[in-house]
SETIPA-748970 format. One line per field, with one value per residue: residue number from 1; y, z, x of N, C-alpha, C in turn; residue in three letters. Coordinates in Angstrom, 3 decimals. Layout:
residues N
num = c(NUM/...)
n_c2 = c(Y/...)
n_c3 = c(Z/...)
n_c1 = c(X/...)
ca_c2 = c(Y/...)
ca_c3 = c(Z/...)
ca_c1 = c(X/...)
c_c2 = c(Y/...)
c_c3 = c(Z/...)
c_c1 = c(X/...)
residuo = c(ALA/...)
END
This chain:
residues 47
num = c(1/2/3/4/5/6/7/8/9/10/11/12/13/14/15/16/17/18/19/20/21/22/23/24/25/26/27/28/29/30/31/32/33/34/35/36/37/38/39/40/41/42/43/44/45/46/47)
n_c2 = c(115.726/115.342/116.148/116.981/117.060/118.878/118.859/121.284/121.848/124.027/125.195/127.145/129.006/130.082/130.586/132.036/130.566/131.910/135.032/136.080/137.299/136.333/133.636/133.759/134.625/132.443/130.435/131.566/133.255/131.543/129.089/125.738/123.695/123.289/121.328/120.421/118.255/115.528/114.467/111.659/111.153/112.565/111.113/108.688/109.391/110.496/108.758)
n_c3 = c(85.212/86.535/85.310/86.100/84.538/85.233/85.008/85.063/85.699/85.357/85.799/83.300/83.856/86.705/89.965/92.794/96.054/98.345/99.202/98.577/100.857/102.843/102.702/103.574/106.203/107.226/107.609/109.565/108.404/107.254/104.803/104.281/102.302/99.310/97.395/94.373/93.944/92.031/91.377/91.728/93.248/95.571/96.473/97.033/99.110/100.991/101.793)
n_c1 = c(128.343/125.105/122.019/118.699/115.644/112.827/109.379/107.014/103.727/101.089/97.809/96.166/94.145/94.400/93.472/94.618/94.684/95.332/96.901/100.346/101.338/99.586/100.299/102.977/102.581/101.209/103.127/104.657/106.462/108.236/108.773/108.890/108.617/106.877/104.821/103.355/100.709/99.485/96.097/96.004/98.336/97.686/95.429/96.683/98.436/96.717/94.292)
ca_c2 = c(116.252/114.776/117.169/116.454/117.949/118.824/119.418/122.002/122.105/124.923/125.523/128.482/129.856/129.763/131.557/131.702/130.294/132.978/135.957/135.773/137.770/135.357/132.430/134.022/134.675/131.100/129.704/132.390/133.858/130.487/128.031/124.646/123.001/123.223/120.427/120.239/116.842/115.138/113.852/110.284/111.221/112.999/109.992/107.684/109.882/110.817/107.945)
ca_c3 = c(86.085/86.225/85.378/86.106/83.958/85.947/84.244/85.947/85.047/86.081/85.015/82.699/84.599/88.090/90.966/94.034/97.240/99.280/98.691/99.014/102.235/103.687/102.720/104.444/107.590/107.601/108.088/110.444/107.606/106.732/104.010/104.178/101.028/98.714/96.255/93.686/93.821/91.098/92.127/92.093/94.350/96.771/96.948/97.594/100.372/101.915/101.321)
ca_c1 = c(127.300/123.801/120.968/117.345/114.639/111.562/108.263/106.098/102.456/100.194/96.617/96.208/93.217/94.708/93.031/95.319/93.877/95.665/97.910/101.708/101.465/98.889/101.125/104.126/102.101/100.791/104.296/105.469/107.520/109.102/108.159/109.846/108.511/105.548/104.843/102.089/100.383/98.435/94.992/96.364/99.301/96.966/94.622/97.585/98.979/95.626/93.148)
c_c2 = c(115.725/115.848/116.492/117.481/117.784/119.506/120.028/122.303/122.977/125.188/126.946/129.462/129.547/130.902/131.202/131.515/131.383/133.859/135.515/136.189/136.794/134.059/132.604/134.035/133.278/130.309/130.517/133.030/132.836/129.474/126.947/124.026/123.014/122.347/120.333/118.749/116.630/114.551/112.421/110.255/111.609/111.861/108.911/108.105/110.103/110.069/108.351)
c_c3 = c(85.610/86.381/85.315/85.511/84.735/85.110/85.229/85.175/85.930/85.204/84.472/83.447/86.083/88.993/92.282/95.205/98.280/98.653/99.172/100.462/103.198/103.799/103.637/105.913/108.098/108.181/109.002/109.705/106.999/105.939/103.842/102.784/100.564/97.483/95.676/93.520/92.731/91.925/92.571/93.262/95.650/97.344/97.594/98.963/101.436/101.489/101.935)
c_c1 = c(125.947/122.729/119.609/116.412/113.354/110.505/107.278/104.832/101.591/98.976/96.701/95.310/93.356/94.293/93.709/94.360/94.094/96.739/99.294/101.913/100.782/99.695/102.327/103.717/101.735/101.958/105.180/106.637/108.469/108.280/109.201/109.808/107.071/105.654/103.439/101.873/99.350/97.292/95.318/97.345/98.603/96.124/95.495/98.111/97.905/94.361/91.816)
residuo = c(UNK/UNK/UNK/UNK/UNK/UNK/UNK/UNK/UNK/UNK/UNK/UNK/UNK/UNK/UNK/UNK/UNK/UNK/UNK/UNK/UNK/UNK/UNK/UNK/UNK/UNK/UNK/UNK/UNK/UNK/UNK/UNK/UNK/UNK/UNK/UNK/UNK/UNK/UNK/UNK/UNK/UNK/UNK/UNK/UNK/UNK/UNK)
END
């Protein structure tokens, strides 16, 4: 079996942009996928 190690980095002083309830309402109660992007990845995807 092939296992992939994923490294998750979160800032220590993190202030949420919205509450969990607001996030659920935003997607009509459904969340398909949320990915954290590095600044370089964001610039590449959204020039």
